[in-house]
C-alpha positions in Angstrom: -7.2 162.6 131.2 -5.0 165.3 129.6 -6.1 167.8 132.2 -5.2 165.4 135.0 -1.8 164.8 133.4 -1.2 168.6 133.3 -2.2 168.8 136.9 0.3 166.0 137.9 3.1 167.8 135.9 2.4 171.0 137.9 2.4 169.0 141.1 5.7 167.4 140.1 7.2 170.8 139.6 5.9 172.0 143.0 7.4 168.9 144.6 10.8 169.6 142.9 10.7 173.2 144.2 10.0 171.9 147.7 12.9 169.4 147.4 15.3 172.2 146.5 14.0 174.4 149.4 14.4 171.5 151.8 17.9 170.7 150.5 18.9 174.3 150.9 17.6 174.4 154.5 19.3 171.1 155.4 22.6 172.2 153.8 22.7 175.4 155.7 21.3 174.1 158.9 23.2 176.1 161.7 22.2 173.8 164.6 22.9 170.4 165.9 22.2 167.8 163.2 20.8 165.5 165.9 18.2 168.1 166.9 14.5 167.6 166.5 14.4 170.5 164.1 16.8 168.8 161.7 15.1 165.5 162.1 11.8 167.2 161.1 13.5 168.5 158.0 14.8 165.1 157.2 11.3 163.6 157.6 9.8 166.3 155.3 12.5 165.5 152.8 11.7 161.8 152.9 8.0 162.4 152.6 8.6 164.8 149.7 10.8 162.3 147.9 8.0 159.6 148.3 5.4 162.0 146.9 7.7 162.9 144.0 8.2 159.2 143.2 4.5 158.4 143.4 3.6 161.4 141.2 6.2 160.3 138.6 4.9 156.8 138.6 1.3 158.0 138.1 2.5 160.2 135.3 4.2 157.3 133.6 1.1 155.1 133.9 -1.1 157.8 132.5 1.2 158.3 129.5 1.2 154.6 128.9 -2.6 154.5 129.0 -2.8 157.4 126.5 -0.2 155.9 124.1 
């Protein structure tokens, strides 16, 4: 269980890094915000946010099970 928790913590860190990268791309987007490219970035950001929330939830449950 502890090894799985460590994996989830690393996965959470990776998702946070991805979120920062996506935010930087979206903030500096030089094209039309109604373009398909920007909408793709928004979708990736939405998916990343969902993955981050799910990972944090699973981490919380795992910690509760251990304690």
